[in-house]
N, C-alpha and C positions, 0 to 999 in steps of 0.2 A: 362233504358237500356242507354250503353254506347257502342264509336267504337271504335276498334283498329285497326289500320293502320299500315301493313307491305306494305313498299316501298323497290322493289327488284331492284337493277340496275346491268346491268355488270361493272366489275373491270376497271379502267382506262384504263389499259395496255390490255384489252380484245379489239379487233376487233367488231363494232357494224355496221353490215352491214345491216339491216332495220333501223337502225338512220341515215346511210350515205346516203340511198336511200328518205328518206323522207327530208333529208339535201338538198339532189339534186332535188328534185321537189318542195321545196317551191320556189325556183326564177322562176323557169318555170310558176309559177301559179300566179307571182307576188308580192310575198312575200319576201320584202330582208331582215328582222330584224335579222336573225339567223346568226352567225358567225359556228354555228356545231348543230348537233342534237345529241342525244342520248336517245336509246328508252328504257323503264323499264315495270316493273308491278307493281301493285297495287292491295293489299288485304284488305278488310275491313273486319271485324271480330265481328258482333254485339254480346254483352252477356250483361247477366242480372243484374241490379245494377252498383255500381260504381266498378271502375278497382280499383285491388289489385297488390300491389305489386309480387306477386304469380302469378296470373295470367298474368301478363308481364312477367315475366321470363319465364314461359308456354309457351306463343303464340311466345317468340325468341327461347328457342329450337324447336318449330315446324317450326319455319321460317328457322331455321338451317338447320334442317334432312328433311324438305320436300318441303317448299315454294321456296325456293333458293340454289345453286349451291355454295357454300361456297368456291369451288376452283375456278371458273371465277366471283362469282359473291357478291356484299354487299347486307345489307339490313338494314335498320332501324325500329324499333318498335315505334309508340306513340300513341297517346291516343285522338282522334278526337273528339271535342264537338260540 
């Protein structure tokens, strides 16, 4: 069994109010390490057997049409061990 991970993030030019809220809350809670915060989504897709290039292409197509909004979001597809 293998896992394909799709990470979805807002494009840099798109405002991220959830990320800004988290970024503002961190110092109030005593965490001072963050310059800024952006929030995204992560999808883990388990498949049987080894990942093939055809499966990665199919997952990329699914990410483009369902998992991400390509107008305001970018996504990456990778295999996780």
